[in-house]
N, C-alpha and C positions, 0 to 999 in steps of 0.2 A: 419531434425532438428539436428544441430551439438551439440557438448558437451556444449558450452557456452549457447546456447539457452535453452537447457534442464536444466542446473543449474540455469538459471535465472527464469525458470518457476516453479521450485520446491525448497522447503527448502533444500533438500538433496536427494540423490539417495541411497536407502538402498539395499544392496546385498541380504538381505533375501526376499524382495518383488519384486525387479526388477533386478535379477541377470544378464541377458543379457545386459541390459542398463548400469549396474554398470561397467562391464568389458569393454564395448564399450567406456564409458566416461573415464575410467581409462587409456585406450590406447590413446585416442584422446587429452586429456586435456593438455598434455605436450607442444603442439605447441602454446597454448594460455597463459601459465602461466606467461611468461615474460611480455607481454603487460598488462595483468591484474594487475600484481604487480607494474609495473613502472607507468602506466597511471592512474590506479584507486586506487592503494594501497590495492588491494584485494588479499588475499591468498587463495589457494585451499587446502583443507584438504582431505587427502586420508588415510583411515584406512581399515583394513580387513572387516569392517562392512558397510562403507558408503563413499560417496564422497560428499563434501560440498563446496560451494562457499559462503564466507561471503559477503552478499550484504549490505554494510553499506551506508546509504544515505549521500549525501553531505549536505542536509538540511532536517530535519524531516518534514513530512507532516501529516496532520490530518488523512488521509486515511491509513496510514502505520501501524495501530494497528492490533490486531487480530480481525477479523470481527465478530466472534461468541461471543466475550466477550462483556458484557453489562455495566460494571462499573469498576472503578479503582481497587476495591477489588479483581476482578478476577485475575489481574496480581500479586497481593500480594499472593493470594492463589497458583497460578501457581509456584511462586518462592519457596513457602513452600513445594509443592509437589516435585519439583526438588531436594530440599534439602533432602527430605525423600528418593527419589530414589538413591541419592548418598550414602546413608547408606546401601543400598541393593546390593548384588552381582548380576552379570548378570545371568538371568534365575531364580533368586530367586523369590518365590511366596509370595504373601501377600494378605490380605483381607481388607474389609472396616474398620473393627474394629481396626486393627493394624494401618492403615493410619490415621483414625480420632483421635485415641489416641495420635499419634505422633503430629498431627497438634494442638490438644488441649494443649499439653505440651509445645509447642513453645512459647505460651504467646504473640504472635504478636498482637492479638486482644483479648480484655477482654471478649467479649460476643460471643465467638465461640460456639454457642448453636445448636447442631444438631437436637434438637426437633423443631427448626424453619424451616419451609418449604423453606424460601428464602435461608438459609444457605445450606441446602441439595441440592437445585437446583444449587447454585453457585458451589459447589464441583462437582456435576455431569457434569456441563458445562465444568469445567476445565479438568476433567478426560477424557471426550469424546474428547476434543481437544488433550490431551496427547496420546490417542489411535490413533487418525487420523495421528499424526506426527510420530508414531512409537516409542514412549517412553515407552509404556507398552502394554501388551496384556490382553484382557479379556478372561479368561479360562473357567469360569463357573459362571452361575447366570445372573441376569439382574439388571442394575442400576435403572430400573423403579420402582421396589418394594421399594428400598431404598429411592427413590425420594418421594414415596407416604407415607411411614410410618417410614422410617429410621431403619427398623429392618432386612432387607434382607442382608445376607452375600454374597458377590461377590468375586470371586477369580481372582486375577490379577497376571501377571508375568512381572518382570522388564526386559526390552530388553538390558539394558546397554548403550543405545544411548543417555541417558539424559546428560551424561558428555560432549557431543559434541554439545548440544543444544545452549548454550550461546556462544557468541563470546569471544575471548580473549581480555583482556584489558591490557594497557601498565603499569598500576600500580594497587595497591590495591584499590578495590572499596570503602573502608572506607575512602580513602583520597579524594573522590569526594564530593564536597559540593554543587553543583548546576547542573542543566541539561546541561549547556554549557560545563562542564567538560567532559561529555560523548561524546559530539559532537566533541570536539577537542582532544580526548584521543589518536587518531592515530598519531597526530602531536605534542605530548606533549614535545618532545625534539627538535623541529624544530622552526625556526623563522617563524611566520605566514606570513610574507611578501615574503618568499622564493618561487621561482617558483614551486617547487614540491608540496607544499601545495595547492597553487592556482590551479595548473593543476589537481590534484586529486579531488579537490572539484568540479571543473567545469565538469569533466568527470562523476563523480557520479551523479551530479544534472541532467545532460542530460540523463543519463541512467535510473534513477529511478523516475524522476518527469515528469509530463505531459508537462512541459515547463519551460524555464529559462527566467526571465524577468529582463531587465535593471532597476536599481534603480535610482531615481531622483538625488541622490548624486553621488559622484565619485564611480563608480562600477568597481573594478579591475577585477572581474570575467568576466564580459561582455566584457571588453576591451581585456582581454586575448583571449576570444573566437573569437572576431572579427579579431584579429591579427593572430591567429593560425587556422583559419577556415579550410584551406585545409588539414593541418596535422590532425586536429581533425576528419574530415570526413573520411580520409583514415584509421585512427586507428579504428573507429567504423565499417567501411566497412570490415575490416579484421576479425571482429568478427561475423558479420551477415549482411544480406542484408538490407540496409537502406540509407537514405539521410539526410543530415543536412540542415535544412531550417533556415537561419539567416535573420531576419528582422531588422528594425531600432531600435526597443526596445524589441525584443523577439527572442527566438531561440527554435527550436523544432527538435527532432529526429523522423523522419517519417519512419516507417518500411514498407518494401515491403509486399505485401499480403501473400507471402509464408513464411515470417519470423514468428517464434513462440517464440520470446524472451520475455516470461512472459506475464502478463496481459496488454492489450492495451486499449486505449480509441480512438474512441467510441467502446463499447461492444454491445452485442446483447441483449439489454433490453430496456424497455419502457422509463426509465429515460434518457438514452443516446439518444434514438430517439427524445425525446422532446427537448433535448439540441441542437441537430443538427438543428431541425426545428426552434427553438428560434434563433439560430445564423443566419440562413437564413433570418428570418424576420427582425432581427436587421440590417443586412447588407443592406437589401432593404430600410429600413427606413432612415438609415444614408445617403444612396445615393440620395434618393428622397427628404428628409426633412433635409438637412444639418444644417440649423439654429437651428432646434429643437433637433437634435441628434448630436451635435458637440462633437468632441473628445477632451479630456483634455490632460494634459501632459502624456507622455509615452503611447500615443494611448489608453487611458482608457476612456470608455464610462460610464457615470453616469446617472442613471434613478431612479425615486422614486420607492420604493418597491411596492406600490399599483398599479403603472402603469405596472410593470413587471408581477404582479399577474394577472391583467386583460388580458394582452397579452397571458400569458400561458393558462388561462381559455379559451380564444377564440381559441387558437391553438388546445386544447384538444377537445372542442365541435365540431370543424369542421372536426375532424379526428377520431371520436369514432369508425367508422367502421374498422379502421386500428389498433387501440390500444387494449390491452387486455381487456376482458369483465369486470374484477373487477374494472377498472378505471371508468366505466360509473357511478357508484354510489358513487365513492370516489374521485371526482375531486379535492376538497381541499387537500386531503391527497397526491394525485399525484403531485400537485403543490409544496407542502411542501417538498416532497421527491426529486423533481427535484432541488429545491433551495439548499437543504442540500447536494446533490450530487455535485453541482457546487462549493459549499463552500469547501467540502472535497477535491475536485480536485485542489483547488486553482485557479479556473477560474473566480470566483467572490469573492468580499469582501462586506459584508453587514454591514454598519455602519450608525447610525443616520437616519434610514428609507430610506437610499439610497443604491442602488446596483451598485457596481463598477465592470464593465465588463472588464476583461483583454484582451490583444490583440489577444488571441487565437480565439476570436469570429469573427475575420476577416479572419481566415484561414479555418474554417470548416463550412459546410452547408449541408443540406439534407432535404428530404421530402419523404413521401410515394408515392405520385402521384400528378397529377395536381389537386389542391384543390382550389375551388372558394373562394377568399378572400373578406372580407368586405372592400369596397372602403373607408369607414370612419374609418378604423383601426388606432389606435394611432401610 
């Protein structure tokens, strides 16, 4: 795993917890800094405490949030905790009462009542995430007692890493008025039609999204990719082992098996297994029943939701011996999870009781073994 693969797989590398890796990346990253800056607009931050690559998406995706967070309020509380850590010195200690008093005094929410279990659970959720990311250390006590009663004192230590958690923005955040301002902040002083903006957006989308799809209207990003295919592939291959697959209406970055550049799809879980099997089933049906399963514009396949649910149910029932045991009694939940995963990946769009399958379903396929199929399957 080279320096770029490592930095794509982690938020950052901390010298305190990974000293050997920290120095290895610090020595290696110089050879990649120019291409990362020119082609992606990414800067590499190196401090005595950490090395970090700001992985800014070319287009935000639903799955890009913090997976352990459950509601928008978690992000608001995280920002307040980061504000509190900014008031503390590195290695300064603090406890729950000091933190909760600060949060209460901010007045961001009127009903920040720590006697409510939901509020305590939210704070514990955020603090556990902060500990996982190396923003603070738990020195003494347990947050479980605070979660149950709100009375337990827990001692924390500020690591000083919080000041590097957020990315740098081109202007004051108070000047931003809509989400689009954050997306375009890197190019605030550039003409959006200039090649550098388009190039960086395309490279970011290929790197961080499971696929790039051509839009029905004029799509400058896809046209750029089609015209610059060779150069784009060479640039990515200079970073890690991969190939660029460019289709009529879609493009994908396919990693070699040995490549470890971040999370990949499909992963090793039941939902991704079901997605591969569903893709195989749909490919077979499109091939055999072309009139019933005809593709629409941009190679999109459209099927009724209830038809997809029945197909997934049949797939699960025929493969219970291969799937995790918990699915046997939770088939409806497994179907819902699979559809939600597909939506989060951007591989389907569900509107008006119709499922719109993106072209990626023509690229991937898989199954556990030879499974006897119902000849009357839809």
